[in-house]
C-alpha positions in Angstrom: -44.7 1.8 11.3 -48.4 3.7 11.4 -49.7 4.0 15.1 -52.2 2.5 14.3 -50.1 -0.7 13.2 -48.3 -0.3 16.7 -51.2 0.3 18.6 -52.7 -3.5 16.4 -49.1 -4.7 17.6 -49.1 -3.9 21.6 -52.4 -5.3 21.6 -51.6 -8.6 20.5 -48.7 -9.0 22.5 -51.0 -8.3 25.2 -53.4 -11.0 24.3 -50.6 -12.9 23.9 -48.9 -12.5 26.8 -52.0 -13.0 29.3 -52.5 -16.2 27.1 -49.2 -17.3 28.0 -49.2 -16.6 31.7 -52.5 -18.5 31.4 -51.2 -21.6 30.2 -48.5 -21.4 32.0 -50.5 -20.4 35.6 -53.0 -23.4 34.9 -50.4 -25.8 34.2 -52.3 -26.5 30.6 -49.4 -25.8 29.0 -48.5 -29.2 29.1 -51.6 -30.2 26.3 -50.1 -28.1 23.5 -46.0 -27.8 24.5 -45.6 -26.3 21.0 -47.8 -23.7 21.1 -46.2 -22.4 24.2 -42.9 -22.4 22.1 -44.8 -20.6 19.1 -46.1 -17.7 21.7 -43.0 -17.2 23.6 -41.1 -17.1 20.1 -43.8 -14.3 18.4 -43.3 -12.3 21.7 -40.0 -11.8 21.9 -39.5 -11.4 18.1 -42.6 -9.3 17.9 -40.8 -6.8 20.7 -37.7 -6.7 18.8 -39.5 -4.7 16.2 -41.5 -2.7 18.3 -38.6 -1.8 20.7 -35.7 -2.0 17.8 -37.5 -0.4 14.6 -34.6 1.2 13.5 -33.2 -2.0 13.4 -35.2 -4.9 13.1 -38.1 -3.3 10.6 -36.5 -4.7 7.8 -37.8 -6.9 5.0 -35.3 -9.6 5.7 -36.1 -10.0 9.4 -39.6 -10.1 8.6 -39.1 -13.3 5.9 -37.1 -14.8 8.8 -39.8 -14.0 11.3 -42.6 -15.1 9.5 -40.5 -18.8 8.5 -40.3 -19.1 11.7 -43.2 -19.1 13.1 -44.5 -21.2 10.4 -41.8 -23.9 11.3 -43.3 -23.7 14.9 -47.1 -24.8 13.6 -45.6 -27.6 11.8 -44.5 -28.5 15.0 -47.9 -27.7 16.8 -49.6 -29.3 14.6 -47.8 -32.8 14.8 -47.8 -32.2 18.2 -52.1 -32.3 18.4 -52.0 -34.9 15.8 -50.3 -37.3 18.3 -51.8 -35.6 21.0 -55.5 -36.0 20.0 -55.5 -38.7 17.4 -53.1 -41.8 18.5 -56.1 -43.5 20.7 -57.9 -43.8 17.4 -55.9 -45.6 14.3 -58.2 -44.2 11.5 -58.4 -41.0 12.7 -54.5 -41.1 13.4 -53.7 -42.1 9.4 -56.4 -39.2 8.4 -54.6 -37.0 11.0 -50.9 -38.0 9.6 -51.9 -37.9 6.4 -52.9 -34.3 6.7 -49.5 -33.4 8.8 -47.8 -35.1 5.6 -49.2 -33.6 3.2 -48.9 -30.5 4.8 -45.3 -30.4 5.2 -44.5 -31.6 1.8 -46.6 -29.4 0.3 -44.6 -25.9 2.4 -41.0 -27.9 1.5 -42.5 -27.5 -2.2 -42.8 -23.9 -1.3 -39.5 -23.4 0.1 -37.4 -25.5 -2.6 -39.8 -23.5 -5.3 -39.2 -20.2 -3.7 -36.4 -18.1 -5.4 -33.1 -18.1 -4.1 -33.1 -14.1 -4.0 -37.2 -12.7 -3.2 -37.6 -9.2 -4.4 -40.9 -7.7 -2.4 -43.7 -8.8 -4.5 -42.3 -12.6 -4.4 -41.5 -12.3 -0.7 -44.8 -11.2 0.0 -46.2 -14.0 -2.1 -43.5 -16.3 -0.8 -44.7 -15.7 2.9 -48.2 -16.1 2.2 -47.9 -19.8 0.7 -46.4 -20.3 3.9 -48.7 -19.1 6.2 -51.7 -20.3 4.8 -50.3 -23.6 4.1 -49.2 -23.8 8.1 -53.1 -22.8 8.8 -54.4 -25.2 6.7 -52.9 -27.8 8.5 -55.1 -26.6 11.5 -58.4 -26.7 9.2 -57.4 -30.1 8.3 -56.8 -31.4 11.6 -60.1 -30.1 12.3 -62.2 -31.6 10.3 -60.7 -35.0 10.6 -61.8 -34.5 14.4 -64.8 -33.4 13.3 -65.2 -36.2 11.1 -64.4 -39.0 13.7 -66.4 -37.1 16.9 -62.9 -37.1 18.9 -63.5 -35.7 22.3 -61.0 -32.2 22.3 -59.9 -30.5 25.4 -60.5 -26.4 25.1 -57.5 -25.5 24.5 -57.2 -28.1 21.8 -60.6 -26.9 20.7 -59.5 -23.6 20.7 -56.0 -23.5 18.9 -57.4 -25.9 16.3 -61.1 -23.9 15.7 -59.4 -20.7 16.2 -56.9 -21.8 13.8 -59.0 -23.1 11.1 -61.4 -19.9 11.2 -58.4 -17.9 10.9 -56.8 -20.2 8.3 -60.1 -19.4 6.1 -60.0 -15.8 6.5 -56.5 -15.8 5.4 -57.1 -17.4 1.7 -60.1 -15.3 1.5 -58.1 -12.1 2.2 -55.7 -13.3 -0.8 -58.5 -13.8 -3.3 -60.0 -11.3 -2.7 -57.4 -8.1 -1.5 -57.5 -6.9 -5.7 -61.4 -6.0 -5.4 -61.2 -4.4 -1.8 -58.8 -3.0 0.3 -60.5 -3.2 3.3 -60.0 -7.5 3.0 -56.8 -6.7 3.8 -56.8 -4.5 6.9 -59.1 -6.3 7.9 -56.6 -9.1 8.7 -54.4 -7.8 11.6 -57.7 -7.2 13.3 -59.2 -10.8 12.9 -55.6 -11.9 14.3 -56.1 -9.8 17.5 -59.7 -11.8 18.1 -57.8 -14.9 17.5 -55.3 -14.0 20.0 -57.9 -12.5 22.5 -60.2 -15.6 22.1 -56.5 -18.0 22.9 -56.2 -15.8 26.1 -60.0 -15.6 27.4 -59.4 -20.1 26.8 -56.6 -20.0 29.2 -57.8 -17.6 31.5 -61.6 -18.3 32.1 -62.3 -22.0 30.3 -61.6 -24.4 32.5 -62.0 -28.1 31.6 -64.8 -30.0 32.0 -64.8 -32.0 35.1 -65.2 -35.1 33.8 -61.5 -34.3 31.9 -59.9 -36.3 34.6 -62.6 -39.6 33.1 -61.8 -38.0 29.6 -58.1 -38.6 29.9 -58.5 -42.0 31.4 -60.8 -43.4 29.0 -58.3 -42.6 26.0 -55.1 -43.8 28.1 -57.8 -47.2 28.1 -57.6 -46.8 24.5 -54.6 -46.5 24.0 
């Protein structure tokens, strides 16, 4: 692991720690419990690599971590689909279709994967899993935009952040062979995303009409 990679990893871990601490201290973790589980899992798994690289800086552990992250992203997408769209039947059907399509696509990636992955096949497998999970959020964000669904700030940060990062991830895979700088920029893009979550968790508060929004959604149900 290079010094530059290690510095980025530490910066990402700090941003995720601040995000988790901000959500727990404010009580807003209840809006996305799967997000808290994702943050905690990433923190623990990545710290194993940082503190014990001789044991955990392996390709097999890398694949295992990415599979766990993708699974938690699917759970988060499903939770958001229920929490955001349950009060709106049309939007809920569309969101449910997005989540089911994403789950089926990622299941197909797992089923069609070779029983033993070499390094290049493993990288492609993980890229497909990660991008499939990220495009789930892009689809949910599109449904929320199309149906003009009111969102809390945390929901906006998760959906919007993942949607933008998903587009960048797909672009990096498509143009990586043309420009290596695109691939090198992705860790910095992820750091920006994590920093945005940390900023949201600590500085952006739900608007004063958030209770009224909750009451409106409760009546709609």
